[in-house]
N, C-alpha and C positions, 0 to 999 in steps of 0.2 A: 308589745317592744323586748326583742330577744336581749341579755345582759351586752351582746355587744354593739345594740343599738340605744343602750342609754345615754344621751351625752354628760351627764354626772358623773361618768365613770373615764371620761378623759381629760387629760390635763390642758389647762388651761392654753397652752400654747399650740397641743394638738388641736384645738377645737381654732384657734387663730388660726393655723395652718389653711385647714379646709376653709374656714371663712374667710381667707385672703380670696381663694381663686370663686366663693360664692359669691364677694362683692363684685367682682369683676366682673361676674357673668350681667349680675345685675346690671350694671356698668353700661356696658358692651351693647345687653337689649334696651337700654334705655336709649343709649346714644344714637344704634341704628332705630331705632320708632322715632328720632326727631326727625328720620328724614336721609333719603339715597345723597350722601356724601360718596368724596375720594377716600379711598381706604387711612391715607396721612390723617384726613382732617377726624377723620374718624377717632385713630389712633391716640390723635393731641384731646384730644373730648376726654377720654376716655381714661390718661393719663394723666390729664388736670382734676379727676374726682376719687383716682385711688390713691394716691400720693398721701402721706402721713399728716403735713401741714392739712388738707383738703377734706380730710374724713375726721380729723379734729375738731376742724371748726364747723363742719358741719353735725358734727355730735350734739352740740349747743341747742338746735334745733328739735333736739332724739329725745333727750336725758326729761326733761318734764312727763312726757308720753308712757316710761318706762314701766312695766310692771315690776313688783319687787322682785320676784325672777329672774327679769333681765337684765336688771341694775347689779343682781347681786353676781351676774356671770358677768357683766362688762365687766367691774372692778377684778374680780379674779386675774380677768385675762388682763387688764391697766397695771396689776400690779406683779402679774410672771414676772420672774426674773431671766430678761433674755440675754444670749455672752454679748450680742452684738446691736450696733444701732450703726442705721444710713449716715454715710456723712454728708446729706442732705437735709436730713430732717433732727429737728430739734427733740431732745429726749422725752421733754412731755408729748408731742404731739407724736411723737412714736408711740409709748404707751398707750396714751388716748386709744391708736390707731389699733392698737394690740386687743386693747377690750371691745370696739367693735367688730371686729375679722376674730373675734373670741363668741360674743354674741351670735353674729351671722351665721359662726357652725355650728354651735350651740343650735339656734333656728332652723336651721338647716335639718340637721339630726332627730329632731323631732318631728319633723316633717309640716315644721309650721311655715311653709311656704308664702298663705295671703299674708302673714305677719311679716317674714321677711320682705316680701314687695311693698307694704302698706309705711314700714320703717325707712327701708331704701328709699324710695319714693320723698317720704314727710325729710329726709337730711338734705336731698338731692333736686328737688322740686324748683326752685327760685337760684340754684347754683350756676346757671347759667350765665 
């Protein structure tokens, strides 16, 4: 692993920036695998999964199975100071979602794609 690939060297908000895209890609893959639906329906299902409130709620299913390293990354992301919070999100939900996204960015950079998929499915398996 090169210095640039070491996820510990990135700020929690940089990890969350990347993790936001990783989480959305996981959600899109999950929704498409559910069946061939009109694009508008696919979009609505993904939006319902990737918003801060949904991520915060789904996190409860995940917390008990996180390793100490993963929990530390989540907490770094959750506690990171962000300059803004979307109008439609509660501050606590937004911070927890930022922690989830930081974790997903971290695991992506580490190349732990199976773990990403496992955690995503654990969070969202019974979400529909």
